[in-house]
C-alpha positions as CSV (number, residue, x, y, z in Angstrom):
1,X,5.2,7.0,-5.2
2,X,6.5,4.6,-2.5
3,X,6.0,3.3,1.0
4,X,9.0,3.1,3.3
5,X,10.5,-0.4,2.7
6,X,9.6,-2.3,5.9
7,X,8.7,-6.0,6.1
8,X,5.0,-6.4,6.5
9,X,4.3,-3.0,5.0
10,X,5.3,-3.3,1.3
11,X,4.3,-5.9,-1.4
12,X,2.0,-7.6,1.1
13,X,0.0,-9.2,-1.8
14,X,3.1,-11.1,-2.8
15,X,3.2,-12.8,0.6
16,X,3.0,-15.7,-0.1
17,X,4.7,-16.9,-2.3
18,X,7.3,-14.6,-0.9
19,X,8.1,-14.1,2.8
20,X,7.7,-10.5,4.1
21,X,11.5,-10.1,4.1
22,X,11.8,-11.3,0.5
23,X,9.0,-9.0,-0.5
24,X,10.8,-6.1,1.1
25,X,14.0,-7.0,-0.7
26,X,12.1,-7.1,-4.0
27,X,10.5,-3.7,-3.3
28,X,13.9,-2.2,-2.6
29,X,15.1,-3.5,-5.9
30,X,12.1,-1.9,-7.6
31,X,13.0,1.4,-6.1
32,X,16.6,1.2,-7.3
33,X,15.5,0.4,-10.8
34,X,12.7,2.8,-11.1
35,X,14.7,5.7,-9.8
36,X,17.6,4.7,-12.1
37,X,15.2,4.9,-15.1
38,X,14.1,8.4,-14.0
39,X,17.7,9.4,-13.7
40,X,18.3,8.2,-17.3
41,X,15.5,10.5,-18.4
42,X,17.1,13.3,-16.4
43,X,20.3,13.0,-18.5
44,X,18.5,14.2,-21.6
45,X,15.6,16.3,-20.4
46,X,15.0,19.1,-17.7
47,X,13.6,16.6,-15.2
48,X,14.2,16.2,-11.4
49,X,13.6,12.9,-9.7
50,X,11.9,12.5,-6.3
51,X,10.4,9.7,-4.2
52,X,7.1,10.7,-2.8
53,X,6.9,8.6,0.3
54,X,4.8,7.7,3.4
55,X,4.7,7.5,6.3
56,X,6.7,10.4,7.8
57,X,9.7,9.5,9.8
58,X,10.9,6.7,7.5
59,X,13.3,8.8,5.4
60,X,16.5,6.9,6.6
61,X,15.1,3.6,5.2
62,X,15.6,4.9,1.7
63,X,19.3,5.4,2.2
64,X,21.2,3.5,-0.5
65,X,18.1,2.5,-2.3
66,X,17.7,5.5,-4.7
67,X,19.6,6.7,-7.8
68,X,22.0,9.6,-7.1
69,X,20.4,13.0,-6.8
70,X,16.9,11.6,-6.1
71,X,15.1,13.7,-3.6
72,X,12.4,12.9,-1.1
73,X,9.0,14.6,-0.6
74,X,6.4,13.6,2.0
75,X,3.1,12.3,0.5
76,X,1.2,10.8,3.4
77,X,-2.1,12.7,2.7
78,X,-2.0,14.7,5.9
79,X,-2.7,18.0,4.2
80,X,-6.2,19.5,3.8
81,X,-7.9,17.8,0.8
82,X,-11.1,18.3,-1.2
83,X,-14.2,16.2,-0.4
84,X,-14.4,12.8,-1.9
85,X,-10.7,12.1,-2.0
86,X,-9.6,8.9,-0.2
87,X,-7.0,6.2,-0.2
88,X,-4.0,6.7,-2.5
89,X,-5.7,9.8,-3.9
90,X,-4.7,11.6,-0.7
91,X,-1.1,10.8,-1.2
92,X,-1.2,11.6,-5.0
93,X,-2.6,15.1,-4.3
94,X,-0.1,15.6,-1.4
95,X,2.8,14.7,-3.7
96,X,1.5,16.9,-6.6
97,X,1.2,19.9,-4.3
98,X,4.5,19.3,-2.6
99,X,6.4,19.1,-5.9
100,X,4.6,22.1,-7.6
101,X,5.4,24.1,-4.5
102,X,9.1,23.7,-5.5
103,X,8.4,25.6,-8.7
104,X,8.2,22.8,-11.3
105,X,6.1,23.4,-14.4
106,X,4.6,20.0,-14.2
107,X,4.5,16.9,-12.1
108,X,4.6,13.3,-13.3
109,X,3.6,10.8,-10.6
110,X,4.9,7.3,-11.3
111,X,4.3,4.1,-9.3
112,X,7.2,2.0,-7.9
113,X,5.6,-1.3,-9.0
114,X,6.8,-1.4,-12.6
115,X,10.6,-1.9,-12.5
116,X,10.9,-2.6,-16.3
117,X,8.9,0.4,-17.4
118,X,11.0,1.8,-20.3
119,X,12.5,5.2,-20.1
120,X,11.1,5.9,-23.6
121,X,7.6,6.0,-22.0
122,X,8.7,8.5,-19.5
123,X,10.3,10.6,-22.3
124,X,6.9,10.5,-24.0
125,X,5.2,11.7,-20.8
126,X,7.6,14.6,-20.3
127,X,7.2,15.7,-23.9
128,X,3.4,15.7,-23.6
129,X,3.5,17.7,-20.4
130,X,5.8,20.4,-21.9
131,X,2.9,22.1,-23.6
132,X,1.1,22.6,-20.3
133,X,-2.4,21.9,-21.9
134,X,-3.2,18.3,-21.1
135,X,-3.0,15.6,-18.5
136,X,-1.0,12.5,-19.2
137,X,-2.2,9.0,-18.0
138,X,-0.4,5.7,-18.2
139,X,-3.1,3.0,-18.0
140,X,-2.1,-0.2,-16.2
141,X,-3.3,-3.6,-17.5
142,X,-5.2,-4.2,-14.3
143,X,-7.4,-1.2,-14.8
144,X,-5.4,1.2,-12.6
145,X,-2.7,3.5,-13.9
146,X,1.1,3.5,-13.4
147,X,1.6,7.2,-14.2
148,X,-0.3,10.4,-14.1
149,X,1.2,13.7,-15.3
150,X,-0.3,17.1,-14.5
151,X,0.9,20.5,-15.7
152,X,1.1,23.3,-13.1
153,X,-1.4,25.3,-15.1
154,X,-4.0,22.6,-14.7
155,X,-3.2,21.5,-11.1
156,X,-6.2,23.1,-9.4
157,X,-8.7,21.7,-11.8
158,X,-6.9,18.3,-11.9
159,X,-7.5,17.6,-8.2
160,X,-10.9,16.4,-9.3
161,X,-9.2,13.5,-11.0
162,X,-8.7,12.0,-7.5
163,X,-12.2,12.4,-6.3
164,X,-14.6,9.4,-5.9
165,X,-12.1,7.0,-7.4
166,X,-12.6,3.2,-6.6
167,X,-8.9,2.7,-5.8
168,X,-7.4,-0.8,-6.0
169,X,-10.1,-1.9,-8.4
170,X,-10.2,-2.4,-12.2
171,X,-12.3,0.8,-12.5
172,X,-9.6,3.3,-11.6
173,X,-8.6,4.4,-15.1
174,X,-12.2,4.6,-16.3
175,X,-13.3,6.7,-13.3
176,X,-10.3,9.0,-13.8
177,X,-11.1,9.5,-17.4
178,X,-14.7,10.3,-16.4
179,X,-13.5,12.9,-13.9
180,X,-11.3,14.4,-16.6
181,X,-14.3,14.7,-19.0
182,X,-16.4,16.3,-16.4
183,X,-13.6,18.9,-15.8
184,X,-13.0,19.4,-19.6
185,X,-9.4,18.3,-19.1
186,X,-7.7,16.8,-22.2
187,X,-5.9,13.5,-21.5
188,X,-3.1,11.8,-23.5
189,X,-3.0,8.1,-22.8
190,X,0.4,6.4,-22.9
191,X,1.0,2.7,-23.8
192,X,-0.4,0.2,-21.3
193,X,2.1,-1.4,-18.9
194,X,1.7,-3.7,-15.9
195,X,2.2,-3.4,-12.1
196,X,3.8,-6.1,-10.0
197,X,1.3,-6.4,-7.2
198,X,0.0,-9.9,-7.4
199,X,1.7,-13.4,-7.8
200,X,0.5,-13.6,-11.4
201,X,2.3,-10.3,-12.2
202,X,5.4,-11.5,-10.4
203,X,5.5,-14.6,-12.6
204,X,5.1,-12.3,-15.6
205,X,8.0,-10.2,-14.4
206,X,10.2,-13.3,-14.0
207,X,9.4,-14.3,-17.5
208,X,10.1,-10.8,-18.8
209,X,13.5,-10.8,-17.1
210,X,14.4,-13.8,-19.1
211,X,14.2,-11.9,-22.4
212,X,17.3,-10.5,-24.0
213,X,18.2,-7.1,-22.7
214,X,15.5,-6.8,-20.0
215,X,17.8,-7.7,-17.2
216,X,19.9,-4.7,-18.1
217,X,16.9,-2.5,-17.9
218,X,16.1,-3.6,-14.3
219,X,19.4,-5.0,-13.0
220,X,18.6,-4.8,-9.3
221,X,15.3,-6.5,-9.7
222,X,16.9,-9.2,-11.9
223,X,19.6,-9.8,-9.2
224,X,17.0,-10.3,-6.5
225,X,14.9,-12.5,-8.6
226,X,18.0,-14.7,-9.3
227,X,19.1,-14.7,-5.6
228,X,15.7,-15.8,-4.4
229,X,15.5,-18.5,-7.1
230,X,12.1,-17.2,-8.1
231,X,12.1,-18.7,-11.6
232,X,12.3,-22.2,-10.1
233,X,10.0,-21.5,-7.1
234,X,7.2,-19.9,-9.1
235,X,7.4,-22.7,-11.7
236,X,7.2,-25.3,-9.0
237,X,5.7,-23.6,-5.9
238,X,5.3,-26.8,-3.9
239,X,9.0,-27.5,-3.6
């Protein structure tokens, strides 16, 4: 799930400490790393990778930013939707419908804000979706979620998971699980992970990239962090 990478439209909550142009460069690096992780999963499992994007007309802005063989599918929420669906829920349903219309057995919607998300977690999600009998949810540490996976057989019922959700609040996961219980949908929860949306999470990312092997997991992100000197700037934001 991604917005077209344009200054002033992506990673706006990281401005400041970043400039709009720096935030866009970081967002582009996230896209490179997340799509590369999905491509790594594709090598071992019957998975196809796409970027579900908005708004329409920005397709060319993704050129050179995605792993090879990554497709594009529009997810701007412009299709007819059930009552009570708002915000990012509109784009999530649009993406789900668009991908299932291509004949896939399941859809796994992943954010583009977690560049160090391990491929092993995506492997676990794919394995859980193979049975076609449960929804898969990846809770984020801020109360949202970084991943939601839905089998085609449950898609119609699962649209209720996007109804009356307090998006961009700490109550997203709890509300989603409540909707699942109401619809008698089983849910497998994956390990928690974190989104890089706020300056505190950016500092955490910079610290994580210092750990052995993590830079190899998200090399494009690590390169931008180094080029912008974020370790120094975030440690001493006055200078």
